[in-house]
C-alpha positions as CSV (number, residue, x, y, z in Angstrom):
1,M,-11.3,-0.2,0.5
2,K,-10.7,-0.9,-3.2
3,I,-7.7,0.8,-4.7
4,C,-6.4,0.6,-8.3
5,L,-2.8,0.6,-9.3
6,T,-1.6,1.0,-12.9
7,A,0.9,-1.8,-13.6
8,E,3.3,-3.0,-16.2
9,G,2.3,-6.6,-15.5
10,N,-0.5,-8.7,-13.9
11,T,1.1,-9.5,-10.5
12,L,2.0,-7.6,-7.3
13,E,5.7,-8.0,-8.3
14,S,5.1,-5.9,-11.4
15,N,6.2,-2.3,-11.6
16,V,3.7,0.5,-11.3
17,D,3.1,1.9,-14.8
18,S,3.6,5.6,-15.2
19,R,0.5,6.0,-17.4
20,F,-3.1,5.8,-16.3
21,G,-4.8,5.9,-19.7
22,R,-2.4,3.7,-21.5
23,C,-1.0,1.4,-18.8
24,K,-0.8,-2.3,-19.6
25,W,-2.7,-3.6,-16.6
26,F,-4.9,-2.5,-13.7
27,I,-4.4,-4.1,-10.3
28,I,-7.6,-3.7,-8.3
29,Y,-6.6,-4.4,-4.7
30,D,-8.9,-4.7,-1.7
31,T,-7.1,-3.4,1.4
32,K,-9.5,-5.2,3.8
33,T,-9.0,-8.7,2.4
34,D,-5.7,-8.4,0.6
35,D,-7.3,-9.9,-2.5
36,F,-6.6,-8.5,-5.9
37,E,-7.8,-8.7,-9.5
38,A,-5.6,-8.0,-12.5
39,L,-7.3,-6.6,-15.5
40,P,-5.6,-6.0,-18.9
41,N,-6.2,-2.4,-20.1
42,A,-8.5,-3.0,-23.1
43,N,-8.4,0.7,-23.9
44,A,-4.6,1.1,-24.1
45,A,-4.4,1.1,-27.8
46,G,-7.5,3.3,-28.4
47,M,-7.2,6.4,-30.5
48,G,-8.6,8.7,-27.9
49,G,-10.7,9.0,-24.8
50,V,-8.9,6.2,-23.0
51,G,-8.5,8.1,-19.8
52,I,-12.3,8.7,-19.7
53,Q,-13.0,5.1,-20.5
54,N,-10.6,3.9,-17.8
55,S,-12.0,6.3,-15.2
56,T,-15.5,5.0,-15.9
57,L,-14.2,1.5,-15.4
58,M,-12.8,2.5,-12.0
59,A,-16.2,3.8,-11.0
60,E,-17.9,0.6,-12.2
61,K,-15.3,-1.4,-10.1
62,N,-16.1,0.7,-7.0
63,V,-12.5,1.9,-6.7
64,E,-12.0,4.6,-4.1
65,V,-8.4,5.6,-4.9
66,V,-6.2,5.3,-8.0
67,L,-2.4,5.0,-7.6
68,T,-0.4,5.8,-10.7
69,G,2.6,7.7,-12.1
70,N,0.7,10.3,-14.1
71,L,-2.9,11.3,-14.7
72,G,-4.2,13.2,-17.7
73,P,-6.8,16.0,-17.5
74,N,-9.8,14.1,-18.9
75,A,-9.2,11.1,-16.6
76,A,-8.7,13.5,-13.6
77,N,-12.0,15.2,-14.4
78,I,-14.0,12.0,-14.6
79,L,-12.3,10.5,-11.5
80,Q,-13.1,13.7,-9.6
81,Q,-16.8,13.6,-10.7
82,A,-17.0,10.0,-9.6
83,G,-15.6,10.8,-6.2
84,I,-12.4,8.8,-6.8
85,K,-9.2,10.2,-5.3
86,A,-5.8,9.9,-7.0
87,I,-2.3,9.5,-5.9
88,T,0.2,10.4,-8.6
89,G,4.0,10.1,-8.8
90,V,3.8,6.4,-7.6
91,T,6.8,4.3,-8.6
92,G,8.3,0.9,-7.8
93,K,6.7,-2.5,-7.3
94,V,2.9,-2.7,-7.0
95,K,3.2,-4.6,-3.7
96,D,5.5,-1.9,-2.2
97,A,3.1,0.8,-3.3
98,V,0.2,-1.0,-1.7
99,E,2.2,-1.3,1.6
100,R,3.1,2.4,1.5
101,F,-0.6,3.3,0.9
102,K,-1.7,1.0,3.8
103,K,0.8,2.7,6.1
104,G,-0.4,6.2,5.1
105,K,2.9,7.1,3.4
106,L,1.3,8.1,0.1
107,K,-0.7,11.4,0.0
108,V,-4.1,11.5,-1.7
109,D,-4.5,14.4,-4.1
110,S,-7.7,15.9,-2.8
111,S,-8.3,17.7,-6.1
112,T,-7.5,14.7,-8.3
113,S,-5.4,17.0,-10.5
114,P,-3.9,16.1,-13.8
115,T,-0.1,15.7,-14.0
116,V,0.4,15.5,-17.7
117,T,-1.2,16.9,-20.9
118,P,-3.8,15.1,-23.0
119,H,-2.4,12.2,-25.1
120,F,0.7,12.0,-22.9
121,G,1.1,8.2,-23.2
122,M,0.4,7.8,-26.9
123,D,4.1,7.6,-27.9
124,K,4.6,4.7,-25.5
125,R,1.8,2.6,-26.9
126,G,2.8,-1.1,-27.2
127,K,6.0,-0.6,-25.1
């Protein structure tokens, strides 16, 4: 299964980024092979619609579950339409979040509900 974690850096040692739309990196992790791919978030500095663009990217990458700190309403809507589940409130190191997920200790939000208002991460751009 492919999962995506929002990250502050490009390694498994990085911390989970609290923002989906404006995170610095995406870690696409395959739970069957333990391989991962780190992608810089090319949309992080966009003026708007970044959650939608990132959600579309998750669908293109065949991600089944997104692990992040927070999720905006537009991103949540697109993820739900694409059949991608979300786990919000995730903190700590990426590698630890992966292990908690694999052990079933993180609950999937069956409705893929937003946890923040639109444009939540804009004030953190570049930080």
